[in-house]
C-alpha positions in Angstrom: 7.9 -38.9 33.5 6.5 -35.8 31.7 2.8 -35.5 31.2 1.9 -33.6 28.1 -1.5 -31.9 27.9 -2.6 -31.4 24.3 -5.0 -28.6 23.0 -8.0 -30.9 23.1 -7.5 -31.6 26.8 -6.1 -35.1 26.3 -2.9 -36.1 28.1 0.0 -38.3 27.2 2.6 -39.6 29.6 6.2 -40.3 28.5 8.9 -42.3 30.3 11.6 -39.6 29.9 12.1 -36.0 28.7 11.6 -35.6 25.0 11.5 -33.0 22.2 8.5 -31.4 20.6 9.3 -33.3 17.4 9.3 -36.6 19.3 5.9 -35.8 20.8 4.6 -35.0 17.3 6.0 -38.3 16.0 4.3 -40.2 18.8 0.9 -38.8 17.8 1.3 -39.6 14.1 3.6 -39.5 11.1 1.5 -36.9 9.4 1.8 -34.5 12.3 5.5 -35.2 12.7 6.0 -34.2 9.0 3.8 -31.1 9.3 5.3 -29.8 12.6 7.1 -26.4 12.2 7.4 -25.5 15.9 5.7 -26.0 19.2 3.9 -23.9 21.8 5.0 -25.1 25.3 3.0 -23.5 28.1 2.1 -20.7 25.6 5.7 -20.1 24.5 6.8 -20.7 20.9 9.8 -23.0 20.6 11.6 -25.0 18.0 10.7 -28.7 17.3 14.1 -29.6 18.8 13.1 -28.0 22.2 13.4 -30.6 25.0 10.4 -30.9 27.4 11.7 -31.9 30.8 8.5 -32.0 32.8 4.7 -31.7 32.7 3.6 -29.1 30.1 0.8 -28.0 27.9 1.8 -28.4 24.2 0.4 -27.4 20.9 2.1 -28.5 17.7 2.4 -25.6 15.3 1.9 -26.3 11.6 1.4 -24.3 8.4 -2.3 -24.1 9.3 -1.6 -21.9 12.2 -0.9 -18.1 12.0 2.2 -18.7 14.1 3.3 -21.3 11.6 3.1 -18.9 8.7 5.1 -16.3 10.6 7.8 -18.9 11.3 7.9 -19.7 7.6 8.4 -16.0 6.8 11.0 -15.5 9.5 13.0 -18.6 8.3 12.7 -17.4 4.7 14.3 -14.1 5.7 17.3 -16.1 7.0 17.3 -18.2 3.8 17.6 -14.9 1.9 20.5 -13.8 4.1 22.1 -17.3 3.5 21.7 -16.9 -0.3 23.0 -13.3 -0.4 26.1 -14.2 1.6 26.9 -16.9 -0.9 26.4 -14.5 -3.8 28.2 -11.6 -2.1 30.6 -12.9 0.6 31.7 -9.3 1.4 28.1 -8.3 2.4 27.2 -7.8 6.0 23.9 -9.0 7.4 22.0 -6.7 9.8 18.3 -7.4 10.8 15.4 -9.2 9.1 12.0 -9.1 10.7 8.6 -10.5 9.7 6.2 -7.8 8.4 2.6 -8.0 7.1 2.4 -10.7 4.4 6.2 -11.2 4.3 9.6 -10.1 5.6 12.6 -7.9 4.8 16.3 -8.1 5.5 18.8 -5.2 5.5 22.3 -5.7 4.2 25.4 -3.6 4.0 26.5 -4.3 0.5 26.7 -2.7 -3.0 23.4 -1.4 -4.5 21.2 -4.3 -5.5 19.1 -4.4 -8.7 16.0 -6.4 -9.7 18.4 -8.7 -11.6 20.1 -9.4 -8.3 16.8 -10.3 -6.8 16.0 -12.8 -9.5 19.4 -14.4 -9.0 18.9 -14.4 -5.2 15.5 -16.0 -5.5 16.9 -18.7 -7.7 19.8 -19.3 -5.2 17.3 -19.5 -2.3 15.3 -22.2 -4.1 18.5 -24.2 -4.8 19.5 -24.0 -1.1 16.0 -25.0 0.0 16.2 -28.2 -2.1 19.3 -29.2 -0.1 17.0 -29.3 3.0 19.7 -28.3 5.5 18.5 -28.9 9.1 18.1 -25.6 11.1 19.8 -26.0 14.5 19.8 -23.7 17.5 23.0 -23.1 19.4 23.5 -21.1 22.6 26.8 -19.2 23.0 28.2 -16.9 25.6 27.7 -13.2 24.6 31.4 -12.3 24.4 32.2 -15.5 22.3 29.4 -14.5 19.9 30.8 -10.9 19.6 34.3 -12.2 18.8 33.0 -14.7 16.3 31.0 -12.2 14.3 33.8 -9.7 14.3 36.2 -12.5 13.1 34.0 -13.1 10.0 33.5 -9.4 9.2 29.9 -9.2 10.5 30.3 -6.0 12.5 26.6 -5.1 12.6 25.8 -8.4 14.2 28.6 -7.8 16.7 27.1 -4.4 17.5 23.7 -5.9 18.1 25.1 -8.6 20.4 27.1 -5.9 22.2 23.8 -4.3 23.3 23.0 -7.5 25.2 24.0 -7.3 28.9 27.4 -8.8 29.7 27.3 -12.4 31.0 24.1 -13.4 29.1 24.0 -16.1 26.5 22.7 -15.6 23.0 21.0 -17.9 20.6 22.3 -18.5 17.1 20.8 -20.6 14.3 22.8 -22.6 11.8 21.7 -23.9 8.4 24.5 -25.5 6.3 27.6 -23.2 6.7 25.5 -20.1 7.4 25.0 -19.0 11.0 22.9 -16.0 12.2 21.9 -14.4 15.4 18.2 -14.9 16.2 15.8 -15.7 19.1 13.8 -18.1 16.9 12.0 -20.3 16.6 12.7 -21.5 13.0 11.4 -24.3 10.8 13.2 -27.6 11.5 14.8 -27.6 8.0 14.9 -25.2 5.1 13.3 -27.7 2.8 10.0 -26.6 4.3 10.5 -23.1 2.6 9.1 -23.6 -0.9 6.7 -20.8 -1.7 8.3 -17.4 -1.6 9.1 -14.4 -3.9 11.4 -11.4 -3.5 9.4 -8.3 -4.2 11.6 -5.2 -4.3 14.8 -3.5 -3.0 14.9 -0.2 -1.2 17.3 1.9 0.7 17.4 2.0 4.5 19.6 3.2 7.3 21.2 1.3 10.1 18.9 1.6 13.1 16.6 3.8 11.1 18.9 6.9 11.5 19.8 8.8 8.4 23.1 9.8 10.1 24.2 6.1 9.9 25.4 4.1 6.9 22.9 3.4 4.2 21.8 -0.2 3.7 20.1 -2.3 1.0 16.6 -3.5 2.2 15.2 -6.6 0.3 11.5 -7.2 0.7 10.0 -10.6 0.2 6.8 -12.6 0.8 6.5 -16.2 1.8 3.5 -18.5 2.2 2.7 -22.0 3.3 1.1 -23.1 0.0 1.7 -22.3 -3.7 -1.9 -21.3 -4.2 -1.7 -18.8 -1.3 1.4 -17.2 -2.8 -0.2 -17.0 -6.3 -3.4 -15.5 -4.8 -1.3 -12.9 -2.9 0.7 -12.0 -6.1 -2.6 -11.7 -8.0 -4.0 -9.4 -5.3 -0.9 -7.2 -5.7 -1.4 -7.0 -9.4 -5.0 -6.0 -8.8 -3.9 -3.5 -6.2 -1.5 -1.9 -8.7 -4.4 -1.5 -11.2 -6.6 0.0 -8.6 -4.0 2.4 -7.1 -6.1 5.4 -6.1 -3.3 7.8 -6.8 -3.2 6.7 -10.5 -7.0 6.6 -10.8 -7.3 10.0 -9.0 -5.2 11.5 -11.8 -6.7 9.5 -14.7 -10.3 10.2 -13.6 -9.5 13.9 -12.8 -10.6 13.5 -9.1 -7.7 15.1 -7.2 -4.0 15.7 -7.1 -1.1 16.2 -4.6 2.0 18.3 -5.0 5.3 19.0 -3.2 4.3 22.5 -2.2 1.6 21.0 0.1 2.8 17.7 1.4 0.1 15.5 2.7 -2.6 17.9 1.6 -5.1 17.2 -1.2 -6.3 19.4 -4.1 -9.8 18.2 -4.9 -10.9 18.7 -8.5 -14.6 19.2 -9.4 -15.3 15.5 -10.1 -13.5 14.5 -6.9 -15.3 17.1 -4.8 -18.6 15.8 -6.2 -17.8 12.4 -4.8 -16.8 14.0 -1.5 -20.1 16.0 -1.3 -22.2 12.9 -2.0 -20.5 11.1 0.9 -20.7 14.1 3.2 -24.4 14.7 2.5 -25.1 11.0 3.0 -23.4 11.1 6.4 -25.1 14.3 7.3 -28.4 12.5 6.9 -27.1 9.7 9.1 -26.3 12.3 11.8 -29.8 13.8 11.4 -31.6 10.5 11.5 -29.8 9.2 14.6 -30.1 12.1 17.0 -26.8 14.0 16.3 -26.6 17.8 16.4 -24.0 19.1 13.9 -21.5 21.5 15.3 -18.3 23.3 14.1 -15.3 24.1 16.2 -12.2 26.3 15.7 -9.1 25.0 13.9 -6.6 26.5 16.4 -6.8 26.3 20.2 -4.6 27.6 23.0 -1.9 25.3 24.3 -3.5 25.3 27.8 -6.5 23.5 26.5 -4.4 20.8 24.9 -2.4 20.4 28.2 -5.7 19.9 30.1 -6.9 17.3 27.6 -3.7 15.4 27.8 -2.8 15.8 24.1 0.2 18.1 24.8 1.8 15.4 26.9 0.9 12.3 24.9 0.4 13.6 21.3 2.5 16.8 20.9 4.9 15.3 18.4 2.0 14.8 16.0 0.6 18.3 16.3 1.3 21.4 14.3 1.9 24.4 16.6 2.1 28.1 16.1 2.5 31.3 18.2 0.8 34.7 18.3 1.3 37.5 20.7 3.5 35.3 22.9 0.8 32.6 23.2 1.3 29.1 22.0 -1.4 27.4 20.0 -1.9 24.1 18.2 -3.8 23.2 15.1 -6.3 20.6 16.2 -5.4 17.0 15.5 -8.8 15.8 16.7 -12.1 17.4 17.5 -12.9 16.1 21.0 -11.7 19.0 23.2 -13.7 21.4 21.1 -16.9 19.5 21.6 -16.4 19.5 25.3 -16.2 23.3 25.2 -19.6 23.4 23.5 -21.0 21.0 26.2 -19.6 23.3 28.9 -21.4 26.5 27.7 -24.6 25.5 29.5 -25.8 23.8 32.6 -26.6 20.2 31.5 -29.1 18.0 33.2 -29.3 14.2 33.2 -32.5 14.7 31.2 -30.3 16.2 28.3 -28.3 13.0 28.1 -27.3 11.3 25.9 -26.2 14.5 24.0 -24.8 13.7 20.6 -22.6 16.1 18.7 -21.3 15.5 15.1 -18.8 17.4 13.1 -17.1 17.1 9.7 -14.1 18.2 11.5 -11.0 19.3 9.6 -7.9 18.1 11.5 -4.1 18.2 10.9 -1.5 15.8 12.1 2.3 16.1 11.6 2.8 12.7 9.9 6.3 11.9 8.8 6.8 12.6 5.1 7.9 9.0 4.5 4.5 7.7 5.8 2.4 9.9 3.4 0.5 7.9 0.8 -1.9 9.5 -1.6 -5.2 10.4 0.1 -4.9 7.3 2.4 -2.3 8.9 4.7 -2.3 12.7 4.8 -1.5 15.6 7.1 -4.8 17.4 6.6 -8.0 15.4 6.7 -11.7 15.6 7.6 -13.4 13.1 9.9 -17.1 12.2 10.2 -16.5 12.8 13.9 -19.0 12.5 16.7 -19.0 12.6 20.5 -21.7 11.4 22.8 -22.0 12.7 26.3 -23.9 10.2 28.5 -24.2 8.6 31.9 -22.5 5.2 32.7 -25.9 3.5 32.4 -26.3 4.8 28.8 -22.9 3.5 27.5 -24.0 0.0 26.6 -27.2 1.0 24.7 -25.3 3.8 22.9 -22.5 1.4 21.9 -24.9 -1.2 20.7 -26.9 1.3 18.6 -23.7 2.5 17.1 -22.6 -1.0 16.3 -25.8 -1.6 14.3 -25.6 1.8 12.6 -22.0 1.4 11.4 -22.7 -1.9 9.7 -25.7 -0.4 7.9 -23.6 2.5 6.6 -20.9 0.1 5.4 -23.5 -2.0 3.6 -24.8 1.1 1.7 -21.2 1.6 0.5 -21.0 -2.1 -0.6 -19.0 -3.4 2.4 -20.6 -6.4 4.1 -17.5 -8.2 5.3 -16.7 -6.4 8.6 -14.3 -7.6 11.3 -14.5 -6.1 14.8 -11.5 -5.6 17.1 -11.2 -4.2 20.6 -8.0 -2.1 21.2 -7.1 -2.1 24.9 -5.1 0.2 27.2 -1.7 1.4 26.0 1.3 1.9 28.2 1.2 5.6 27.7 -2.3 6.6 29.0 -4.3 8.9 31.3 -6.7 7.8 34.0 -6.7 5.2 36.7 -6.7 1.4 35.9 -10.1 1.1 37.6 -11.6 3.4 35.0 -9.9 1.5 32.2 -11.3 -1.7 33.6 -14.8 -0.1 33.5 -14.3 1.3 30.0 -13.1 -1.9 28.5 -15.9 -3.9 30.0 -18.5 -1.4 28.8 -17.3 -1.9 25.2 -17.4 -5.7 25.6 -20.9 -5.4 26.9 -22.0 -3.3 23.9 -20.4 -5.9 21.5 -22.1 -8.8 23.3 -25.5 -7.0 23.1 -25.0 -6.6 19.4 -24.2 -10.3 19.0 -20.8 -9.5 17.5 -17.6 -11.5 17.7 -14.4 -9.7 18.1 -10.7 -10.1 18.7 -8.7 -8.1 21.3 -5.6 -6.0 20.7 -3.7 -5.4 23.9 -1.9 -2.1 24.1 -3.5 -0.5 21.0 -6.1 1.8 22.5 -5.9 5.6 22.5 -4.2 7.3 25.4 -7.6 8.4 26.8 -9.6 5.2 26.3 -10.1 1.8 24.7 -11.8 1.5 21.4 -13.8 -0.8 19.1 -12.3 -0.8 15.6 -14.3 -1.8 12.5 -12.3 -3.3 9.7 -13.9 -3.6 6.3 -12.7 -6.0 3.6 -12.6 -4.7 0.0 -13.2 -6.4 -3.4 -9.7 -8.0 -3.5 -9.6 -9.1 0.1 -7.6 -6.3 1.8 -8.7 -5.1 5.2 -9.1 -1.4 6.1 -9.7 0.0 9.6 -12.3 2.8 9.4 -14.9 3.2 12.2 -14.1 3.5 15.9 -16.1 3.7 19.1 -14.1 4.8 22.2 -15.2 5.1 25.9 -13.5 8.0 27.7 -13.9 8.5 31.4 -10.9 10.9 31.7 -11.1 13.8 29.2 -14.5 15.2 30.3 -13.3 15.5 33.9 -9.9 17.0 32.8 -11.8 19.6 30.8 -14.4 20.4 33.5 -17.5 18.8 31.9 -20.4 18.3 34.3 -24.1 17.6 34.4 -26.7 17.8 37.2 -27.9 14.3 38.1 -31.2 13.1 39.4 -29.9 13.6 42.9 -29.2 17.3 42.2 -25.5 16.7 42.6 -22.9 17.4 39.9 -21.5 14.5 38.0 -18.9 14.0 35.2 -20.4 12.6 32.0 -18.8 9.8 30.1 -17.6 10.8 26.6 -18.0 8.4 23.7 -15.7 9.2 20.7 -17.0 7.7 17.5 -16.5 7.8 13.8 -18.0 5.6 11.0 -15.9 6.4 7.9 -13.0 7.9 9.8 -11.1 10.2 7.5 -13.2 11.1 4.4 -10.0 11.4 2.3 -8.9 7.9 3.2 -12.4 6.4 2.8 -12.7 7.9 -0.7 -9.3 6.3 -1.5 -10.6 3.0 -0.2 -13.8 3.4 -2.4 -11.7 4.2 -5.5 -9.6 1.1 -5.0 -12.5 -1.2 -4.0 -14.4 -0.3 -7.2 -11.2 0.2 -9.4 -12.5 3.7 -10.1 -15.9 2.5 -11.4 -17.9 4.0 -8.6 -21.6 3.0 -8.2 -24.1 5.3 -9.8 -25.0 7.3 -6.6 -21.3 8.2 -6.1 -20.2 8.6 -9.7 -19.2 12.2 -10.4 -20.7 11.9 -13.9 -23.6 9.5 -13.9 -24.7 9.6 -17.5 -23.1 10.8 -20.8 -25.5 11.6 -23.6 -23.9 11.4 -27.1 -25.1 12.2 -30.6 -24.1 10.2 -33.7 -24.2 13.3 -35.9 -25.0 17.0 -35.7 -28.6 16.2 -36.8 -29.4 14.9 -33.3 -27.8 17.8 -31.3 -31.1 19.3 -30.2 -32.6 15.9 -29.3 -29.5 14.9 -27.3 -29.6 18.2 -25.4 -33.3 17.7 -24.6 -32.6 14.2 -23.2 -29.7 15.5 -21.1 -32.0 18.3 -19.7 -34.7 15.8 -18.8 -32.1 13.7 -16.9 -30.7 16.7 -15.1 -34.2 17.8 -14.2 -34.6 14.3 -12.6 -31.6 15.0 -10.5 -28.8 13.2 -12.3 -25.3 14.4 -13.0 -25.1 14.5 -16.8 -22.5 15.4 -19.5 -23.5 16.0 -23.1 -20.9 15.0 -25.6 -21.8 16.7 -28.9 -18.3 16.7 -30.5 -18.0 15.8 -34.1 -16.1 12.6 -33.4 -17.1 9.2 -34.4 -19.5 7.5 -32.0 -17.2 4.6 -31.3 -14.4 7.0 -30.3 -16.7 8.8 -27.9 -18.0 5.5 -26.4 -14.4 4.3 -25.9 -13.3 7.5 -24.3 -16.1 7.7 -21.8 -15.8 4.0 -21.0 -12.1 4.6 -20.1 -13.4 7.3 -17.7 -15.7 4.6 -16.1 -19.0 6.4 -16.6 -21.9 4.3 -15.4 -24.2 4.9 -18.3 -23.8 6.0 -21.9 -26.8 7.2 -23.9 -26.5 7.2 -27.7 -29.0 9.0 -29.9 -29.1 8.7 -33.7 -31.7 9.4 -36.4 -33.7 6.3 -35.4 -33.8 7.2 -31.7 -34.7 10.8 -32.5 -37.5 9.8 -34.8 -39.0 7.3 -32.3 -38.4 9.4 -29.2 -36.1 6.8 -27.7 -32.5 6.4 -26.6 -30.0 3.6 -26.9 -28.5 2.7 -23.5 -25.1 1.2 -22.7 -24.0 0.3 -19.2 -20.5 0.2 -17.8 -18.7 -3.0 -18.8 -19.8 -2.8 -22.5 -23.4 -3.9 -21.8 -25.8 -3.0 -24.5 -29.2 -2.5 -22.8 -31.1 -1.7 -26.0 -33.6 1.1 -26.7 -36.0 2.7 -24.2 -37.9 5.9 -23.7 -36.3 8.7 -21.7 -38.9 8.1 -19.0 -38.0 4.4 -18.9 -34.3 5.4 -18.6 -35.0 7.7 -15.7 -37.0 4.9 -13.9 -34.1 2.6 -14.4 -31.5 5.1 -13.1 -33.7 6.0 -10.1 -33.8 2.3 -9.1 -30.1 1.9 -9.6 -29.3 5.0 -7.5 -31.6 4.0 -4.7 -29.9 0.6 -4.4 -26.6 2.5 -3.8 -24.9 -0.1 -6.0 -24.5 -2.6 -3.1 -24.5 -5.5 -5.4 -21.9 -4.0 -7.7 
């Protein structure tokens, strides 16, 4: 007589073993209809799973994150079902869930967007038939022979990698059967809100030496409005693409001769400098001393730090006079060298170093993406050398600081995550226990809620991650705070304690913006290129209506420049509407127009971005308005 414990702690006793679906039906018809899967003693299972004894059970529906993943996984199989009906000669390979969707790789002729439209239509037709999805368990060798017999040699190869004597699970819907661990939705009629997005080339097992496959990407959601919202977000993201806006607004460019490296144009470098000078003030006002370290360091130092063992594949290396060197992928070992140049006392701690450190990482070419993912980048990097007792107050102070900085850039929706020890790491487990708990204590002291990410910490320590949400709902991981008990000792860092003995300091690795290149890309996309006044490369454009106002326009522009604003003066003999349109396309925050009336009255006509006519005012009144806008940093924009 199984006793089922539900998530609210209540228990139900049943006279004999029963399935997850039957438990859901016993609770209510609504839950039975909504059930997509079950979680039995923490393990996801199909609704057909039979519970033989006492167990904890949660019914998974579309309201759960696991439910949406199951919908996406099942939709990937629905795609394979549809493609096999359209192209019987095609072979099915693998089809995992990814962020916001799924993909499936097929060995078949090249697919086009017309094919995707036809596939999507066929998927909808199949879904309406509402075939039940059933799980079957077969002996490994029987499954291999079956897939070979139907020409699915990739599936046979996958099953062949499973140890002999083991069983495999297959899922059947209608006359389509596929290899899968599951779980799946109980019937394909539950798959209603999906769209195929694109087709791309891929290689079997990700190896370019193998056969090329056709990869079909799709998205699937529990509700129609969620699908529509996601597609709208993608449309917005396309409009906001920082690579297009970077060219259109003359901010930067990239080219094949320098893959993953950025050419900053004058306007883009102006944005960069505003951000760097802002962060330099943050350093100064929060007790950091700015330093600068070499770009290339001897291999022996990277071996001591642990990078050579754990990070070498991501490092650019070079050789000179029979010595091996590496271009620094991060700044921490260099900061330890500065710490080690003097005898440090406990009275010197915490000692905070900050550097706008230029780093290089050998990212795969396929992973490069505009200024968001590059090989050469600059971090607003900092390292704090402290005692164990100082970790929690330093972490708490940083948590408060990072949120203030993000607010100044207009980001107020910030999620916090704690990345814990990875499999490949340095240091004893006891030190990792201490480091992870220190970060938790700092988060608790800040009153923050967080989620934990097992296995995603750096090889030298766990880290807090700060994820900011942009104007169209996308999340970006920027800032980090890491506790490191290992690297200072590996690199010989010491301080003299109150007991006159030598101790190893704790090293806190922290960044607020992360990569400046990436953060600028985020800003461009968040604001769709219309940066707030304090960051805009050109803040005001002064335009004359005719040549008669040239001198007056130049005098207004000079007055604005003297007040500290970045000003362009457009005195071309073009019609004023043409000039307004042109500078509006360039997303200038303010446009100043002067004609005969304005010149005679000593006034200007002001237009704000978004075609807002703000009327006439004096140049002094204009400066007062601009100063107020600039000081607010455009947080409300």
